[in-house]
ZANU-167086 format. One line per field, with one value per residue: residue number from 1; residue in one letter; x, y, z of N, C-alpha, C in turn. Coordinates in nm, 3 decimals, decimal comma, padded with zeros to 5 digits, m for minus. Layout:
REM residues N
marlo: [NUM ...]
tortor: [A ...]
n_u: [X ...]
n_v: [Y ...]
n_w: [Z ...]
ca_u: [X ...]
ca_v: [Y ...]
ca_w: [Z ...]
c_u: [X ...]
c_v: [Y ...]
c_w: [Z ...]
REM end
This chain:
REM residues 77
marlo: [1 2 3 4 5 6 7 8 9 10 11 12 13 14 15 16 17 18 19 20 21 22 23 24 25 26 27 28 29 30 31 32 33 34 35 36 37 38 39 40 41 42 43 44 45 46 47 48 49 50 51 52 53 54 55 56 57 58 59 60 61 62 63 64 65 66 67 68 69 70 71 72 73 74 75 76 77]
tortor: [M K I K V L G P G C A R C H Q T E Q L V R E T V A E A G V E A E I E K V T E V M K I A Q Y G V F G T P A V V I D E E V K S V G R I P K K E E I L K W I K K]
n_u: [m01,117 m00,932 m00,664 m00,447 m00,181 m00,015 00,179 00,404 00,541 00,787 01,117 01,121 00,806 00,747 00,883 00,772 00,467 00,543 00,695 00,340 00,252 00,350 00,345 00,062 00,054 00,140 00,050 m00,207 m00,423 m00,734 m00,729 m00,781 m00,529 m00,424 m00,302 m00,243 m00,160 m00,161 m00,156 m00,365 m00,554 m00,389 m00,324 m00,611 m00,618 m00,510 m00,263 00,123 00,335 00,531 00,609 00,303 00,062 m00,283 m00,560 m00,870 m00,986 m00,826 m00,581 m00,251 00,056 00,285 00,537 00,704 00,894 00,667 00,770 00,785 00,612 00,450 00,273 00,134 00,033 m00,196 m00,337 m00,422 m00,725]
n_v: [00,727 00,413 00,240 m00,026 m00,171 m00,493 m00,721 m00,980 m00,873 m00,797 m00,592 m00,496 m00,437 m00,258 m00,069 00,047 00,066 00,272 00,456 00,534 00,603 00,833 00,945 01,050 01,165 01,447 01,479 01,589 01,410 01,273 00,946 00,586 00,392 00,044 m00,215 m00,511 m00,865 m01,122 m01,395 m01,565 m01,373 m01,166 m01,313 m01,330 m01,071 m01,164 m01,171 m01,239 m01,164 m00,932 m00,614 m00,554 m00,251 m00,162 00,034 00,116 m00,098 m00,145 m00,281 m00,112 m00,132 m00,397 m00,604 m00,456 m00,156 00,124 00,469 00,778 00,972 00,785 00,701 00,971 01,006 00,810 00,900 01,115 01,307]
n_w: [00,135 00,124 00,199 00,181 00,304 00,146 00,281 00,451 00,638 00,606 00,596 00,342 00,331 00,572 00,480 00,269 00,416 00,554 00,388 00,230 00,451 00,483 00,255 00,191 00,458 00,390 00,187 00,287 00,265 00,335 00,494 00,509 00,638 00,631 00,706 00,570 00,682 00,663 00,458 00,307 00,328 00,203 m00,050 m00,162 m00,308 m00,524 m00,517 m00,567 m00,484 m00,253 m00,107 m00,144 m00,250 m00,247 m00,334 m00,261 m00,286 m00,524 m00,742 m00,730 m00,710 m00,705 m00,534 m00,519 m00,390 m00,402 m00,560 m00,426 m00,577 m00,723 m00,584 m00,485 m00,689 m00,732 m00,485 m00,520 m00,601]
ca_u: [m01,036 m00,882 m00,549 m00,420 m00,040 m00,021 00,296 00,363 00,624 00,945 01,151 01,044 00,665 00,764 00,934 00,625 00,348 00,600 00,603 00,264 00,195 00,468 00,287 m00,079 00,022 00,193 m00,076 m00,314 m00,561 m00,849 m00,715 m00,762 m00,442 m00,482 m00,162 m00,254 00,018 m00,231 m00,121 m00,471 m00,637 m00,342 m00,379 m00,725 m00,553 m00,419 m00,107 00,171 00,451 00,507 00,463 00,179 m00,010 m00,387 m00,675 m01,025 m00,989 m00,771 m00,424 m00,159 00,216 00,274 00,654 00,815 00,867 00,635 00,808 00,647 00,545 00,288 00,182 00,093 m00,080 m00,301 m00,466 m00,478 m00,809]
ca_v: [00,581 00,268 00,217 m00,160 m00,202 m00,622 m00,809 m01,018 m00,826 m00,778 m00,466 m00,420 m00,435 m00,222 00,035 00,070 00,128 00,424 00,580 00,551 00,681 00,984 01,075 01,020 01,326 01,555 01,576 01,633 01,299 01,211 00,847 00,434 00,296 m00,090 m00,298 m00,667 m00,928 m01,260 m01,490 m01,581 m01,213 m01,096 m01,423 m01,279 m00,990 m01,214 m01,090 m01,336 m01,091 m00,848 m00,557 m00,452 m00,155 m00,169 00,167 00,165 m00,252 m00,144 m00,353 m00,003 m00,170 m00,528 m00,688 m00,325 m00,023 00,215 00,582 00,912 01,042 00,709 00,741 01,089 01,047 00,709 00,964 01,240 01,294]
ca_w: [00,065 00,246 00,126 00,181 00,229 00,162 00,342 00,606 00,792 00,599 00,570 00,219 00,353 00,631 00,437 00,181 00,461 00,562 00,258 00,231 00,585 00,509 00,162 00,253 00,574 00,374 00,095 00,362 00,242 00,451 00,430 00,640 00,586 00,702 00,705 00,592 00,690 00,681 00,377 00,247 00,283 00,039 m00,205 m00,265 m00,419 m00,673 m00,496 m00,515 m00,457 m00,166 m00,078 m00,261 m00,223 m00,286 m00,291 m00,264 m00,344 m00,672 m00,689 m00,764 m00,717 m00,647 m00,572 m00,534 m00,351 m00,483 m00,548 m00,348 m00,702 m00,773 m00,454 m00,463 m00,830 m00,710 m00,364 m00,585 m00,684]
c_u: [m00,947 m00,773 m00,516 m00,242 00,014 00,157 00,299 00,448 00,773 01,000 01,128 00,906 00,674 00,822 00,811 00,506 00,414 00,587 00,463 00,175 00,224 00,372 00,156 m00,062 00,042 00,161 m00,162 m00,462 m00,603 m00,800 m00,692 m00,657 m00,454 m00,330 m00,203 m00,140 m00,056 m00,218 m00,279 m00,544 m00,517 m00,342 m00,484 m00,700 m00,510 m00,252 m00,015 00,330 00,484 00,621 00,401 00,108 m00,201 m00,483 m00,761 m00,989 m00,917 m00,639 m00,329 m00,017 00,206 00,448 00,735 00,763 00,794 00,715 00,673 00,568 00,437 00,202 00,095 m00,025 m00,197 m00,402 m00,480 m00,637 m00,873]
c_v: [00,554 00,243 00,112 m00,148 m00,390 m00,658 m00,878 m00,963 m00,772 m00,651 m00,397 m00,347 m00,316 m00,044 00,082 00,113 00,289 00,492 00,643 00,614 00,849 01,034 01,135 01,197 01,402 01,606 01,600 01,516 01,317 01,047 00,732 00,383 00,153 m00,168 m00,465 m00,794 m01,119 m01,307 m01,469 m01,421 m01,135 m01,179 m01,386 m01,192 m01,037 m01,144 m01,205 m01,270 m00,950 m00,700 m00,512 m00,320 m00,167 m00,048 00,151 00,026 m00,199 m00,184 m00,257 m00,046 m00,339 m00,566 m00,575 m00,249 00,100 00,358 00,682 00,953 00,923 00,738 00,844 01,067 00,929 00,786 01,064 01,232 01,392]
c_w: [00,182 00,125 00,255 00,170 00,264 00,208 00,443 00,706 00,764 00,551 00,461 00,241 00,438 00,592 00,331 00,250 00,551 00,480 00,250 00,339 00,566 00,370 00,169 00,370 00,485 00,234 00,186 00,292 00,316 00,398 00,556 00,564 00,680 00,638 00,686 00,590 00,642 00,521 00,269 00,203 00,162 m00,040 m00,275 m00,326 m00,522 m00,640 m00,433 m00,460 m00,355 m00,184 m00,195 m00,206 m00,303 m00,207 m00,351 m00,381 m00,500 m00,643 m00,785 m00,741 m00,630 m00,659 m00,582 m00,480 m00,432 m00,476 m00,496 m00,446 m00,743 m00,669 m00,482 m00,584 m00,798 m00,533 m00,425 m00,619 m00,779]
REM end
């Protein structure tokens, strides 16, 4: 599983990345987590509000910090 946290580096983006990393670790799920900060790469996902979370190239959340329960649903298969 590939998870991308999209955001230029704002506090909310860092908070989202930390939350995603914690949730993945607690769930014991194997995932590659990448922080994408380049505006052009973020725009390629059609995302114009950050932070955003992309899992296996599917945009799951835009413009807000997702709740831990949401992240768990996304990563559990």
